[in-house]
N, C-alpha and C positions, 0 to 999 in steps of 0.2 A: 508439525507445521507451525511456523512462526509468522505473525504479522508484525512487522517492525515499523512503528510510527515514529519517524524521525531519523536523525543521523546515527550511523553505527560507528562506534569508536574503533572497531577492528577494520582496517582497510581492505583485508582479504574477504570480509563478509559480504560487502556490497560495493561494487564498482561505482564510480561517480561519473556521470556523463560530461559535465563541464566544470567540475570542481565546486559547484554550488548545489546542484539538484541531484539527489539520489536517483538511480534508475528505477523509479517508482512504477508500479504496474507490470513489472517484468519478473516472473518467477526466477529466483536464484536458489542456490543450494549452499547450506552452511553446515559443515560436519555431518553430512548425510541427511540433513533435515531441510525440507522445503521452506523457503522464506519469501514472503511478499513484502517488499519495502513500499511504504506509503508516507504521506506527509504527517508531521507531528501536529497534534491538536492545537497548539499555540500558533502554528503557522496558519491553520485554517481560520483562526480568530482574526488574524491580520489580512487574510486573503480568502474571504468566504466564497468567491467564485470557483475556487479550486476544490470545493467539497464534492462537486460532480466527479472529479478525478478519483478521489478517495472512494466514492461510492462504486465506481467501476472496479477499483482494486478489490473492494470487499465482495462484490458480485463474483469475481474470479475465485475468491476464497470459498464462498458458499457453493459454487459450481464443483469445486474439488470435493466437497463433502456431499454432493448429490442433492443440494438444496436449491430451491427456486427463490429468488428475491421477492419480498412482499409486493403486492400490487400497490401502485401509487394511489394515495388517498385523494379523493376529489375534494375540492374546496379551497 
């Protein structure tokens, strides 16, 4: 399983929705390996509101491994 954070240089690895944003959050397959595309960390520094989207992607990855996401901390 691969979590891809950012653009993929191979066009057959991850299709693009509109030429700008990868199909993040949707499981893909690349050479027989499951791939979860998500945003690059530098993008998140410029767009912090999208961190919730990456968290949703990572929760899907954790689910694949049979893990529960940690409880949200109070405070």
